[in-house]
N, C-alpha and C positions, 0 to 999 in steps of 0.2 A: 779787169780779169782777162786772162789769156784765152785765145781760141784753142780748140782741141782738134787733134788729127787722129783719125782712125783708119787703119789699113783693112781693106775688105778681105775676109777669110774665105776659105773654100766653102764653109757652111753657108755663106751668103752669096755665092757666085750666081750670076745671071738672074737676080731678082730685081724688081723695081726699087728705086731708092725710097719711095714712100712706104713700101713694105719693110725696108730695112729699119726705118724709124719705128714702125709698128712692133718689130721684134726687139729693138734695143732701147726704145723709149716708149713703152706701152701706155704710160700715163698721159702722153702728149696728144691733145686733140688733133684731128686731121687738119682742121682749119689753121691751127698754129703752125703745123708742119708746112702746109701750102704757102703760108705767108713767108716763112723763113726761106723757102725755095724761090718764091717769086721775087723777093727783095735781094736775092744774091747773097744772103748770109750763110748759105750752105754752098760749098764748092766741091766739085769732083775733079781731082787732079788739077786744081786751080781754076777750073772753068765753071760757069753757071750750069745748073742742071734743072730739068723739069721733073715733076713728080713721077711721070711715066718712064723716065730713062732707066735703063738697066745698068747695074754695077757688076764689076768683075773682079776676081781674085787679084790682089796686089794693088788695086787702085786706092787712092787716098781721099778720104772724105773729111773736109774741113768743116767743123761745127763752130757756131758762135759760143761766147762765154756761157758757162753752165746755167746762170740765172735765166737765160733766154730759153732754156730747154725745160724749164719747170712748168708744170701744168697749173692752171688757176686753182686756188684752194677749193672752190665749189666742185670742180671736176674730180679732185683727188678724194673728196669725202665719200667713203664707201656706203653703199646701201645695205639693207638688212641681209640680202642674199650673199653679198660679198663678205660680210662679217661672219656669216655661217661658214662660207667656204674657207676663210682664214683659219677657223678653228680646226679644220681638217688637215692643215699643213703639218702640224707638229708630229702626228703619228707617222708621217712619211719620212721624217728626218733620220738619216743613217749616220751622219758625221758632220761635225762643224769645227772650224778653227777661225782664226782672225780674218781670213780672206774669203772663205767659201762656206756654203751649206750644201751637202749632198743629200738628195732625196731619192726615194724609191717610187717612181711614177707608176700608178696603176695602169693596167691595160684598159683602153677605151677612153682615157682622159686626154684631151688635146693639150699640147704644150702651149699653144697660143690661140687667141680668139680669132674669129672670122665669121664669114657667112655660114649660118646654120649651126654654129658652135654655141651651146648654151653655157657651158662651164669649161674653163681651161686653167692651167697652171698660172697664167697671167692673173686671173681673178683671185687665186689664192695669194699671190704675191702682193697685190695692191693693198690689201688689208693688213697682211702680215707686216709689210713695210711700215705702215702707219702705227700699228700697235707696238712695234719693237724699235722704232726710230732707225730703220735701215732703208737702204735702197737696193734691194736684191735685184740682180739682173741675170737673165738667161745668157749663158755663154755658148750653149749648143742646144740642139733640139732632138726630140724623138718623135717618130710618127705616132699618131693618136693610138693606133692599135699595138704599138710596141711598148712593152713594160720595161721598167728597170731604172738604172742609175742616171740621174740628171744632176748636173752641177750648176749651182747658182753662186754668182759672185756678189760680195758685199760692197756694191757701189761701182762707179765708173772706173776708178783707178784700178781696182782688182780685176774688173771685167777686161780691161785692156791687157793687163799682164797675162791673164789666163787665155785670152784669145790668141795672143802671140805664141803661147806655149802650144796651143792646138795647131796653129799654123806652121810652127817650126818642127812638127812631128815629134815633139818630146812628150806627147800624150798617146798612150796606147789604149784603145777601146777593145773589149772582148765581149762578144755576144754568145748566147746559147740559143739554139734553135732545134726544133724537131722538123726533119725533112721528110717529104714523101718519097718513099723508095730507099734504095741503098746504092750510093755511088760505087762505080767499079774500082776507084782508087780510094783508100781510106783517108788519105790526106793529100794536100797539094795547094797550089796557088791558082786562083781563077783570074785570068788577065783578059778582060773583055771591055773595050771602050763603050761608054754609055752616052746616049743622046736623048734629049726630050723630044718626043714625037706625038702626033695625034694618030691613034690607031682605032679605026671603027668609031670615030667620034669621041674617043676618050683620050685625054692627055696622059701619057705614060712615059716612063723611061724605057729605053730599049737598047740592046746591043747593036752598035752600028760602027762601021769603020771610020766614020767621020766624027765620032763622039770623043768625049774627054777620057783620058787614061783612067782606068779603074782597076784596082787589084784587091783581091780578097783571099786571105789564107783560110783554109778549113781543115778540120780534123774530126773524124767520126769517133765518138766515144763509145757508143753502143748501138746495136740495131736489132730489130725484130724481123728476122727473115729478110725479105725484100720489100716489106711494107713501110717501115718507119726507121729513121736513123736519128740518134741524138748527136748533135754536132756543136763544136766550138767554131765560131766565125770571128776572124780578126781582120777588119778592113785596113788596108794600107793607104787607101785614099778615102775621101769623104763625100762621095757623090750621092745625090738623092736616090733613095730606094736601092742603093748599090747591092746590099746583101740579098734582098728579095729578088732582084733581077738576075744576079749572077747564079743563084741557086736554081731559079726557074730555067735559065738558059742551058744548064747541064742536065735538064730533065728531072730535077729533084726540088720542086718548089717548096717553100716553107708551109708546113701544115696550117691550114686556115687562111691562107693568103688568096682571097678571092680575086684580087686585082691581077695577080701574076700566076694564077693556076693552081694554088695550093688548096682550093676548096674541093678538089677532087676527093671523093670519099676513100679512094684506094682500097675498096672492099671492106672498109671498117664499119660500115653501117650507120654512120652518124656524121654530123657536121661539126666543125671546130672553129674557134676563134684563132686569130693569128698567134702562133707559138714562136715568138721571137722576143728575147729578153736581153736587155743591156746589163750584162752580169758584172763586169769589172772595168775599172779605169785605173791605169797606172800613170802617175804624173811626177813632175819635179816641182817642189813646193816651198822653197827651192831645193829641198832634199827629197829623196824618193818617197812616194806615198802611194799605197794601193788601197782602193776602197771597192768593196763588192756589195751587191744587192741580192738578197735572197730571192729565189725563184717564186713566182706567184703560185697560189694554191692550185689554180686550175691547171697550170703547167705540171706541177707535181702529181696531180691526180691523173693526168694523161700518161705520165711516165709509169705510175703505179699500175694503171689499168692494163698497159701493154707490156709491162715488164722491162722497161728501160731503166738502166742503172744511173740514177742521178746523184750518187753519193759524193761525187767530186765537187758539186756546186754548193759549197757551204760558204757563208759570208766570212770574208777575211779582211782585216785592216792591218797595215804595217805603219 
């Protein structure tokens, strides 16, 4: 069997390589990952790599033949909790074809497991894969508190194809958000470089001249005086927390974003969850395809409560 080569995408820039395995091979035990790294069966740009080494966009990860990336059967066998989680994946499915499944991720559900995470999309997939004879793989991510469209590839072959599309900019993501306040310009492009920093003991992304290029298009669809605005956000780049930081930087954080300032009540008399929704993805498949995810009920309730016109955001597929 042949070795495999994977090109690091922007989605995985500056993460540890053991974290990359957690994202792309979630069934593989850490001990097995450590052994592959220790014995040199995994290479980064042709060189040996340690578990703690960080990877960057454009680098090549060489993996051993596929059978060495399979978890032991005992590890793959789901427990009762995962069986229950798998039952919940089907209602989330928005679209399916021979290469992908698109789901509408609820707000508050983590994309991947980790410290302090009880349930994640990873847990849903492990059991769904076994029940349906698939090897669904995440090809991009959403923050835990961001709802909306998430694309899953049916196996490594399709995952590679789709990741290349994401990397080549042939995929356009469109988000909907409620912003605190009303920007002075109803549309524009936010161009602020972003850098990961530690601020008051908390690791956050921040606008910094030494950061990576980051650009976000925005358009205000409706607003309630100067209190709230309903906006479409289209990232031209894919930096961590890009939309949240860009909106906060211009003084209009996303409603409910406690990390970047959107927990301010704005005189509304109540607290809110993050109002950021991955609404639409347009892709080449190899022909054009657009998939959209309905806004969550809580988002719709906020629009109704404050009189924001959400009629534009109806699910569409082409």
